[in-house]
C-alpha positions as CSV (number, residue, x, y, z in Angstrom):
1,S,23.0,-11.3,13.9
2,P,20.2,-9.0,14.4
3,P,21.0,-5.1,13.0
4,G,22.8,-3.4,16.0
5,A,24.6,-0.6,16.9
6,R,27.9,0.7,14.5
7,G,31.0,1.7,15.6
8,A,32.3,3.3,12.6
9,E,32.8,7.0,12.3
10,G,29.6,9.0,12.2
11,K,27.5,6.4,13.5
12,M,26.4,5.7,17.0
13,A,29.0,3.4,18.8
14,A,28.0,0.2,20.4
15,P,26.9,1.5,24.2
16,M,28.4,-0.3,26.8
17,R,27.5,-3.4,28.6
18,E,26.0,-3.7,31.9
19,G,28.6,-4.3,34.5
20,S,30.8,-2.2,33.2
21,P,32.1,1.2,34.9
22,A,30.7,3.5,32.5
23,L,27.4,2.8,33.6
24,E,26.9,5.8,36.2
25,P,23.5,8.0,35.7
26,G,25.4,10.4,33.1
27,A,27.2,7.8,31.2
28,A,24.8,7.1,28.7
29,P,25.9,8.8,25.4
30,Y,22.8,7.6,23.1
31,G,20.2,7.9,25.8
32,N,20.3,3.7,27.1
33,F,19.7,4.7,30.7
34,P,19.8,1.5,32.5
35,N,16.9,2.1,34.6
36,Y,14.9,5.1,33.0
37,S,11.3,4.5,34.0
38,R,12.6,4.6,37.1
39,F,13.2,8.4,36.6
40,H,10.7,9.3,34.2
41,P,7.4,7.1,35.0
42,P,5.9,6.1,32.2
43,E,2.3,6.5,33.9
44,E,3.0,9.9,33.7
45,R,3.1,10.2,30.2
46,V,0.3,7.9,29.4
47,S,-2.1,9.9,31.5
48,L,-2.0,12.8,29.2
49,L,-3.2,11.0,26.5
50,P,-7.2,10.3,26.0
51,G,-8.6,6.8,26.1
52,G,-10.2,5.7,22.9
53,L,-7.4,7.4,21.2
54,L,-6.9,4.4,18.5
55,R,-10.5,3.9,17.8
56,S,-10.7,8.1,17.0
57,L,-7.8,8.4,14.9
58,F,-8.5,5.1,12.7
59,P,-12.0,4.5,13.1
60,A,-12.3,2.5,10.0
61,A,-9.0,1.1,9.3
62,A,-8.3,-2.1,9.2
63,R,-7.1,-4.1,11.9
64,P,-4.3,-5.1,13.1
65,L,-2.6,-1.4,13.5
66,L,0.7,-1.2,12.9
67,G,2.8,0.8,15.6
68,L,6.6,1.7,15.7
69,D,8.5,3.2,18.7
70,V,11.7,4.5,18.1
71,G,14.3,4.5,21.3
72,C,12.3,2.1,23.3
73,N,14.8,1.2,26.2
74,S,14.0,-1.7,28.3
75,G,10.4,-1.5,27.1
76,E,8.4,-0.5,30.2
77,L,6.7,2.8,28.4
78,S,6.2,0.5,25.4
79,V,4.1,-1.4,27.0
80,A,2.4,1.2,29.5
81,L,1.4,2.7,25.9
82,Y,0.3,-0.7,24.2
83,R,-2.3,-1.0,27.7
84,H,-3.5,2.3,27.3
85,L,-3.9,2.4,23.8
86,L,-5.9,-0.8,24.3
87,G,-7.8,0.1,27.6
88,L,-6.1,-3.0,29.0
89,Q,-5.5,-3.2,32.7
90,E,-2.4,-3.6,34.5
91,S,-3.5,-7.2,35.4
92,E,-4.5,-8.5,32.0
93,G,-1.3,-9.8,30.0
94,S,-0.5,-12.8,27.5
95,L,-4.1,-14.3,28.4
96,D,-5.7,-11.1,26.9
97,Q,-3.0,-11.9,24.0
98,P,-5.0,-13.2,21.5
99,A,-7.7,-10.3,21.2
100,A,-5.0,-7.5,21.9
101,G,-3.0,-8.6,18.8
102,K,-5.8,-8.3,16.4
103,D,-6.0,-4.5,17.3
104,L,-2.4,-3.4,17.3
105,N,1.2,-4.8,16.6
106,L,4.1,-3.2,18.2
107,L,7.5,-2.9,16.6
108,C,10.0,-1.4,19.2
109,C,13.9,-1.0,18.7
110,D,16.7,0.5,20.6
111,I,20.4,0.7,20.0
112,D,21.1,-0.8,23.4
113,P,21.0,-4.9,23.0
114,V,21.2,-5.4,26.8
115,L,18.3,-3.2,27.6
116,I,16.3,-5.1,24.5
117,E,17.0,-8.4,26.2
118,R,15.4,-7.3,29.1
119,A,12.5,-5.7,27.0
120,Q,12.1,-9.3,25.6
121,Q,12.1,-11.0,28.9
122,C,10.0,-9.2,30.7
123,S,7.1,-8.6,27.9
124,P,3.5,-9.2,29.1
125,F,2.7,-9.1,25.3
126,P,5.2,-11.1,23.6
127,A,2.9,-12.0,20.4
128,S,2.0,-8.7,19.5
129,I,4.9,-6.6,20.9
130,S,8.2,-7.0,19.4
131,F,11.3,-5.8,20.9
132,A,14.8,-5.5,18.1
133,N,17.6,-4.5,18.4
134,L,18.5,-1.7,16.0
135,D,20.3,1.5,15.3
136,I,17.5,4.0,13.7
137,M,20.4,5.7,11.9
138,D,21.8,3.1,10.3
139,S,19.6,3.0,7.3
140,S,21.5,-0.4,5.8
141,A,20.7,-2.1,8.8
142,R,17.0,0.0,9.0
143,E,15.7,-0.3,5.6
144,P,15.4,-4.3,5.3
145,F,14.6,-4.8,8.8
146,L,11.3,-2.5,8.6
147,S,10.3,-3.3,5.0
148,S,10.6,-7.1,6.3
149,Y,8.1,-6.5,9.5
150,L,5.6,-4.4,7.4
151,G,5.6,-7.3,4.4
152,R,4.3,-9.9,7.3
153,F,1.1,-7.8,7.5
154,G,1.3,-6.9,3.4
155,R,2.0,-2.9,4.3
156,S,4.6,-0.2,3.3
157,T,4.0,2.4,6.6
158,F,3.2,2.0,9.9
159,D,-0.3,3.6,11.1
160,I,1.5,5.2,14.2
161,G,4.8,6.1,15.3
162,F,6.3,6.8,18.8
163,C,9.3,8.8,20.0
164,M,9.5,9.5,23.4
165,S,12.3,11.5,24.6
166,V,14.8,10.0,21.6
167,T,15.2,12.9,19.4
168,M,17.8,15.0,22.0
169,W,20.2,11.6,21.0
170,I,19.8,11.2,17.5
171,H,20.4,15.3,17.2
172,L,23.5,15.4,19.9
173,N,25.2,12.4,18.4
174,H,24.4,13.1,14.4
175,G,24.0,17.2,14.1
176,D,20.8,19.2,12.7
177,S,21.4,16.9,9.4
178,G,21.2,13.9,11.2
179,L,18.1,14.9,13.2
180,M,16.6,16.7,9.9
181,E,16.9,13.0,8.3
182,F,15.4,11.0,10.8
183,L,12.3,13.3,11.3
184,S,12.1,13.0,7.5
185,F,12.6,9.3,7.6
186,F,10.5,8.7,10.4
187,S,7.3,10.7,9.0
188,S,7.8,8.9,5.6
189,L,7.2,6.0,7.4
190,C,4.2,6.7,9.4
191,K,0.4,8.0,9.1
192,Y,0.4,9.5,12.6
193,L,3.7,10.5,14.8
194,L,4.1,10.7,18.9
195,I,6.8,12.9,19.6
196,E,8.1,13.5,22.9
197,P,11.2,16.2,22.5
198,Q,13.3,16.9,25.0
199,P,13.6,20.9,26.0
200,W,16.9,22.7,25.3
201,K,17.8,22.9,28.7
202,C,18.3,18.9,28.8
203,Y,20.5,19.3,25.8
204,R,23.0,21.3,27.8
205,A,22.4,18.9,31.4
206,A,23.4,16.1,28.9
207,A,26.6,17.7,27.7
208,R,27.3,18.7,31.5
209,R,27.0,15.0,32.6
210,L,29.6,14.0,30.1
211,R,32.0,16.5,30.7
212,K,31.7,16.3,34.5
213,L,32.8,12.5,33.7
214,G,36.0,13.3,32.0
215,R,34.5,12.0,28.5
216,N,34.6,14.0,25.2
217,D,31.9,16.4,24.7
218,F,29.1,15.5,22.3
219,D,30.7,15.8,18.4
220,H,27.6,18.5,17.3
221,F,26.7,19.7,20.8
222,R,28.7,23.5,20.2
223,S,27.4,23.8,16.1
224,L,23.8,22.9,16.7
225,A,21.7,25.6,14.9
226,I,18.6,24.0,15.5
227,N,18.2,24.8,19.1
228,G,16.3,26.9,21.7
229,D,12.5,25.7,21.5
230,M,12.6,22.2,20.9
231,A,9.1,21.7,20.5
232,E,8.9,24.2,18.4
233,R,11.4,23.2,16.1
234,I,10.4,20.3,15.4
235,T,7.1,20.9,14.9
236,Q,8.5,23.7,12.4
237,I,10.2,20.8,10.5
238,L,7.4,18.1,10.5
239,T,5.0,20.4,8.8
240,K,7.4,22.6,6.7
241,D,9.3,19.6,5.4
242,C,7.7,16.8,6.4
243,A,4.3,17.1,5.1
244,M,3.1,16.6,8.6
245,E,0.3,18.4,10.1
246,L,0.2,19.1,14.0
247,V,-2.8,17.3,14.9
248,C,-2.8,18.2,19.0
249,C,-0.1,18.5,22.2
250,F,-1.7,16.5,24.4
251,G,0.5,18.9,27.4
252,S,3.2,18.3,29.5
253,T,5.0,16.2,31.6
254,S,6.0,17.2,35.3
255,W,9.6,17.4,33.6
256,D,8.5,19.6,31.2
257,R,8.3,17.5,27.9
258,S,5.2,18.2,25.5
259,L,3.5,15.1,23.9
260,L,2.8,16.0,20.2
261,L,0.4,14.3,17.6
262,F,1.1,14.8,14.0
263,K,-0.6,13.7,11.3
264,S,0.6,13.0,7.3
265,K,-0.8,15.0,4.8
266,G,0.2,12.6,1.9
267,S,-2.3,11.1,0.2
268,N,-0.3,8.0,-0.1
269,H,-1.4,7.2,3.5
270,E,-5.1,7.8,2.6
271,G,-5.2,5.8,-0.6
272,R,-3.3,2.7,0.8
273,E,-5.6,2.7,3.7
274,S,-8.8,2.9,1.5
275,S,-7.3,0.2,-1.1
276,E,-6.4,-1.9,2.1
277,Q,-10.2,-1.8,3.4
278,E,-11.3,-2.9,-0.4
279,Q,-9.2,-6.0,-0.6
């Protein structure tokens, strides 16, 4: 069976199945809302990104480029990002698949198997966007799974990683150390990162929703020392502890979330890319 959510102590528990009474708007303790794209439309995030971004970031890199989208929900934003990055129109789907797949292959993962199943069924690019049920915080599951995917392309890292409104859920469920460990792992795996952190007011709102439903509070909410301006705090962690540099902020959505682009300062990425081009 695919690597999925784990119910053990300290791990994310398996999310509620569809049709269960707990799928009210507040009852998604891992951010696995069943209709997420309805209240945060993908188009608004995507419209902040400049056209031709991949060409400017990777002018000479070997194709296909490889992308990793962590916490993809049911895939609407992943598909919108894919179309935007490749300059594909809404009407272009699998007919243009061979050409699209030569430029970018995207691996999208989420902790919720129901959302992943929906994403797989609805994907207009099944050959070049892969959806997988994976708890990214379960190192015993993620290491072999991601290595296997990269190995199909003869690669050891991804060119670009996406983490769109996911850091809060990792932080609330795994604490300060979990957030630091995730950012360290994610940055070691990707040359560029595009991250949309949730602001601190979203943490308070998520905790309030859970309490309103009579559920236990998030284990770590009251003990988080990493708090306040989360875009700033995550930038500090990535630049000071993870050998990344902030390339730019593409602005903020109407719901006050910044889109931050980081680049690895590690020579291993540069060396790998040039050696791959020589082969």
